[in-house]
SEROKOL-972510 format. One line per field, with one value per residue (C-alpha): residue number from 1; residue in three letters; x, y, z. Coordinates in steps of 0.001 Angstrom, whole numbers, plus 500000, padded with zeros to 6 digits. Last residue first. Layout:
N
pos: NUM / ...;
code: ALA / ...;
east: X / ...;
north: Y / ...;
up: Z / ...;
***
This chain:
157
pos: 157 / 156 / 155 / 154 / 153 / 152 / 151 / 150 / 149 / 148 / 147 / 146 / 145 / 144 / 143 / 142 / 141 / 140 / 139 / 138 / 137 / 136 / 135 / 134 / 133 / 132 / 131 / 130 / 129 / 128 / 127 / 126 / 125 / 124 / 123 / 122 / 121 / 120 / 119 / 118 / 117 / 116 / 115 / 114 / 113 / 112 / 111 / 110 / 109 / 108 / 107 / 106 / 105 / 104 / 103 / 102 / 101 / 100 / 99 / 98 / 97 / 96 / 95 / 94 / 93 / 92 / 91 / 90 / 89 / 88 / 87 / 86 / 85 / 84 / 83 / 82 / 81 / 80 / 79 / 78 / 77 / 76 / 75 / 74 / 73 / 72 / 71 / 70 / 69 / 68 / 67 / 66 / 65 / 64 / 63 / 62 / 61 / 60 / 59 / 58 / 57 / 56 / 55 / 54 / 53 / 52 / 51 / 50 / 49 / 48 / 47 / 46 / 45 / 44 / 43 / 42 / 41 / 40 / 39 / 38 / 37 / 36 / 35 / 34 / 33 / 32 / 31 / 30 / 29 / 28 / 27 / 26 / 25 / 24 / 23 / 22 / 21 / 20 / 19 / 18 / 17 / 16 / 15 / 14 / 13 / 12 / 11 / 10 / 9 / 8 / 7 / 6 / 5 / 4 / 3 / 2 / 1;
code: LEU / GLU / LYS / ASP / ALA / VAL / CYS / PRO / CYS / PHE / ARG / HIS / THR / SER / ALA / ASP / GLY / ASP / GLU / GLU / CYS / ARG / PRO / ALA / GLY / GLY / SER / ASN / ASP / GLU / PRO / PRO / GLY / SER / TRP / GLY / CYS / TYR / ARG / GLY / ASP / THR / SER / PRO / ASP / TYR / ARG / ALA / GLY / GLY / GLU / GLN / THR / GLY / ALA / CYS / GLY / PHE / GLY / ILE / SER / THR / THR / MET / GLU / GLU / PHE / GLU / GLU / GLN / THR / ALA / PRO / TRP / ALA / ASP / GLU / ARG / CYS / GLY / ASP / ARG / ALA / SER / CYS / VAL / THR / GLU / CYS / SER / SER / GLY / ALA / GLY / GLY / LYS / ILE / TRP / SER / VAL / GLY / ALA / ALA / LEU / ARG / ALA / VAL / HIS / LEU / LEU / VAL / ALA / CYS / ALA / LEU / THR / ALA / LEU / PRO / LYS / SER / VAL / LEU / PRO / MET / GLU / ALA / ALA / ALA / ALA / GLY / ILE / PRO / ARG / LEU / GLY / PRO / PRO / SER / GLY / SER / SER / THR / PRO / SER / SER / ARG / SER / PHE / GLY / ALA / PRO / SER / SER / SER / ALA / LEU;
east: 508654 / 509729 / 511458 / 509801 / 507414 / 503856 / 502791 / 501598 / 500852 / 501393 / 499414 / 500534 / 497729 / 497689 / 495455 / 492859 / 493244 / 492561 / 490918 / 491529 / 493601 / 491318 / 488931 / 485597 / 483711 / 482616 / 484843 / 482509 / 482074 / 485796 / 486388 / 488052 / 491004 / 494409 / 497676 / 497192 / 500100 / 501310 / 504234 / 503442 / 500242 / 500601 / 498745 / 497234 / 495174 / 492889 / 489697 / 490091 / 489754 / 492959 / 494027 / 496371 / 500407 / 502028 / 505839 / 505976 / 508957 / 509354 / 512812 / 510915 / 511419 / 510912 / 507496 / 506758 / 507891 / 505209 / 502700 / 503464 / 503231 / 500081 / 498099 / 496791 / 499130 / 497530 / 499189 / 495771 / 495212 / 498049 / 498711 / 500094 / 503799 / 504977 / 504980 / 501022 / 501788 / 501486 / 498185 / 496576 / 498085 / 495895 / 497757 / 496365 / 499840 / 502553 / 503224 / 505253 / 505822 / 505934 / 507081 / 505512 / 507354 / 505254 / 507859 / 507238 / 503662 / 504012 / 506566 / 503793 / 501192 / 502896 / 504086 / 500165 / 499635 / 501923 / 500976 / 497230 / 498717 / 500599 / 497255 / 495549 / 497206 / 499108 / 498810 / 495606 / 494987 / 491616 / 491970 / 494975 / 492228 / 489888 / 491635 / 495782 / 498223 / 501911 / 504034 / 508029 / 509868 / 511293 / 509311 / 508148 / 505452 / 505526 / 509555 / 510141 / 508181 / 505454 / 503517 / 500406 / 498655 / 494987 / 495473 / 499664 / 501287 / 503217 / 506099 / 507554 / 512012;
north: 473731 / 475415 / 478977 / 482653 / 481956 / 483687 / 483383 / 486516 / 484509 / 485677 / 483561 / 482087 / 482041 / 479778 / 476475 / 478965 / 480805 / 479488 / 481151 / 480036 / 483154 / 485057 / 484042 / 484340 / 486934 / 487387 / 489784 / 491969 / 494682 / 493761 / 495244 / 492879 / 491885 / 494312 / 493451 / 492318 / 491172 / 490625 / 487973 / 484938 / 485103 / 486816 / 487637 / 489620 / 488815 / 484935 / 487220 / 489370 / 492696 / 493222 / 496240 / 496085 / 496170 / 495182 / 493849 / 492429 / 491826 / 489384 / 489300 / 488527 / 492348 / 493828 / 492215 / 493399 / 496577 / 496199 / 495222 / 498335 / 500809 / 499469 / 500014 / 497994 / 494979 / 492165 / 492009 / 490632 / 487087 / 485924 / 482278 / 479232 / 478020 / 477857 / 474135 / 475360 / 478656 / 477771 / 475493 / 478176 / 480868 / 478716 / 476749 / 477258 / 477843 / 477370 / 480033 / 483137 / 483701 / 486685 / 486233 / 488375 / 489066 / 491001 / 493466 / 494083 / 494235 / 497029 / 499231 / 499469 / 499487 / 502389 / 503827 / 504781 / 506126 / 508110 / 509207 / 509383 / 511899 / 514495 / 514269 / 515497 / 518222 / 517576 / 519306 / 520548 / 524900 / 525226 / 526218 / 528567 / 530632 / 530772 / 533322 / 533634 / 532174 / 532730 / 534493 / 534728 / 536031 / 532885 / 532658 / 534854 / 536334 / 539900 / 539978 / 537952 / 539694 / 538515 / 538738 / 538265 / 535932 / 535768 / 537425 / 537096 / 539936 / 543046 / 544592 / 547964 / 547968;
up: 504910 / 501986 / 502180 / 502147 / 504710 / 504778 / 500520 / 498837 / 495738 / 492247 / 489896 / 487299 / 483687 / 481047 / 482443 / 483921 / 487202 / 490222 / 493640 / 497213 / 498118 / 497058 / 500194 / 499457 / 499703 / 495867 / 495490 / 493941 / 497741 / 497898 / 494497 / 492363 / 492587 / 491338 / 489361 / 486015 / 483975 / 480389 / 479308 / 480762 / 481069 / 484537 / 487216 / 490855 / 490271 / 490701 / 491395 / 489147 / 487951 / 486070 / 486257 / 483661 / 482946 / 479941 / 479219 / 482413 / 484156 / 486750 / 489120 / 492318 / 494119 / 490482 / 490499 / 494407 / 493144 / 490047 / 492191 / 494878 / 492259 / 490195 / 493676 / 497055 / 496482 / 497835 / 501573 / 503766 / 501942 / 503565 / 501689 / 503777 / 505711 / 502533 / 501834 / 501107 / 499259 / 495711 / 496654 / 498653 / 496122 / 493036 / 490511 / 486830 / 485724 / 488590 / 490699 / 490626 / 494977 / 496838 / 500181 / 503171 / 506046 / 508313 / 508083 / 504772 / 505193 / 508238 / 505976 / 503565 / 506155 / 507451 / 503886 / 503338 / 506863 / 506639 / 502887 / 504578 / 507170 / 504476 / 502713 / 505879 / 507272 / 510238 / 513790 / 512071 / 512079 / 513636 / 517245 / 516762 / 513936 / 516430 / 518780 / 517685 / 515852 / 516320 / 514448 / 516080 / 518452 / 521419 / 524679 / 527519 / 526249 / 525664 / 526442 / 523789 / 520937 / 519858 / 516642 / 515836 / 513193 / 511991 / 508752 / 508112 / 510211 / 509206 / 509033 / 509510 / 508644;
***
């Protein structure tokens, strides 16, 4: 039973290389083969970032209408400017974890997002190049807007 090796690979035997038989890249193909694919590396980084955020102890609080996250988090050791959800999935995980359900969710794009009017939600703030440079924690919404705020501590100090 003869078998051929895929292009760029050689078949080795236990006696020729001293290691177990199998396919081994040869020549330039060996130097060009990444250890981890870019999509897999990107996914791994995203997972690690998500785990780091969870480990950092962010406590999400739905604020009162018209309140900034600075106000909402003032008795909880402050607001975490680095903890805003990066995807709609992260936003939905957060709202589920605090027991809030949105009737519908849209991207939003306002400096006070993530927020809700009590029924519908906007999850994403403005793009960084359109944020005006001011911290989002300081932004308040109108009298009918409740912000979801990433506070440092889970209990009032």
